[in-house]
Structures are given as C-alpha cells and as structure tokens.
C-alpha positions, 0 to 999 in steps of 0.5 A: 515563524516556527518551522516544523521539519517533517519528514514524510507528512499525511501518512494514511492506511488502508488494511484489509483481508479477505478470507474465503473459507472461514467467511463460507462465501465460497461453498462447494456443496452450494448449487450455485457454485457448483459449475466453478468447483468443476472447472479447472483452476485455482481454488483461492483462499484469502487476498490481502490488500495493505496500503501507505499513501503518504505526502513526501518533502524535502527538509532537515529530515530527509529528501524523500521527494527527490530521492524518490524521483532518484531511485526511478531514474536509477531504475530506468523509470519514468517519473511521469509514468509513476506521477501520482495522479492526484498531487505530484508529492504523493506516494500511494503504495499498495501490496496485495497478496493472494494465497490459493491451492493448486494441485494440492499444494498453498501457493502464493501470489504478490504484487506490488504497487507505486501509484497505481501501477505495479512494479515487478521484483527483478535487478533493475527495480531494486533501486526503486524498491529499496528506496520503497522498503526504507520508506516504509520501515522509517514509517514503521518505526517512526515515534507516534508524537513525530506523525504530522497529519494537517487539518487541511489535508484531512479535509482535502480532495487529495485525501478523499480521491487520493487514497483509493483510485478512482473512489471518492470517500466523501461520497461513500463515507457521507457524514462518517467521512472525517471519522474514517479519515481520521482513523486512517491517520491514526498512528499506531495503525498506520504503523502496524501497517507499515510493518506489515508491509515491511515483513512482506517486502523482506519475505518477498525479496529473501525469496527473490535473492535466494532463487 
C-alpha cells in the first residue's frame, strides 16, 4: 500500500473585492443616495475578502491539526469555541478589510476570523495568530505539485457547505458547481490568495507591535 504524506490538503480559496467609487455604486449626485451622504459617518471606499479553507492533518509533513489545538490552548481559547462546524479538522480563515474616508483621512479596519469566529490582535492571542501566519505562509510557499485535492472532497458537502458558512455552493452554482469547485482549488490561485493574506497579516502585526 502506498502512503501519501500531504501535510495540509484540500486547500481552497475565495478572493473578492468591491470598489464602491470605481464601480459608481455610490454616487453623491444620485437622489436616492442624497440622504445618506447628508448623514454624518464614514465614506466607504473598498471592501476586500480573502478566505482560505483547508483540511489540517497530522502526518510526516507536520502535526498541523494538533498544533492548531495547542495554539488555541496557549491563547487561552477553547477548541470547542473555534471548532469548524462542518468538519472538526477543517480550518476556515477569513481576512476582511474595509477602507473608508473620514474627516479627510483614509482609514482601514481589518478583521481576522477563524472558523466563523473573529479573533482580535492582542497579546494573549499571539500563539494562535502565529500559527495562522505560519500556516498561511506555508501554503503561499508550497510547490504547486505538492497540493493534494481529493475527488471525493470536491463532490462532498464538506466543500459545498464548508467554504461559505450558511451557503450551499451546489445550490448556488447548479450545473457549474464542479467547475467552480475546481477553480477554487487551483494551486496557483490558492497560493496567490495565501500570499496576499500573508502580506496583510504581516502588515497588521507590524502595526500592532509598533504602537
């Protein structure tokens, strides 16, 4: 019997952004938006979402699943609270950034989420954030031929219901589901998304330590 050591497997991504000004979605001259622009508050510019979903394993290439649980414990966080609702050894991580103008300045808010729960950048959470950073960087640097995505997984509810919590991709994409599932797990695109997330996390952590 041949044994394949995979490390992290079945890695998928979603990457999207929305530029309000460029798409002319919000136009101050549009009567339907005038009341909103007369209100005090931020002028939103760009929203960005970067998501990776993966299956953590314990094997020859690393004890990623065990290390995930250890990192949570070191941060005094409960695995039960951060357990993936679709599959226990899945890790779903979402980075959301929002750029907006307020009082003449461009400001930014960033939210990190693990398995549909937000995680704050603070001292006690550094172990789990460090684990997350290492894992994302590992995916970004992983040779494309080392990515493992099983056919069984591509056709499973673990995928169709496990990437976008609350949505069933099989229902959303219908007959195009399989092609979309393959696209979301294309190694080069996954690596590109991971690299962007790595850059964001590095930037946010530098900002945190330089406060």
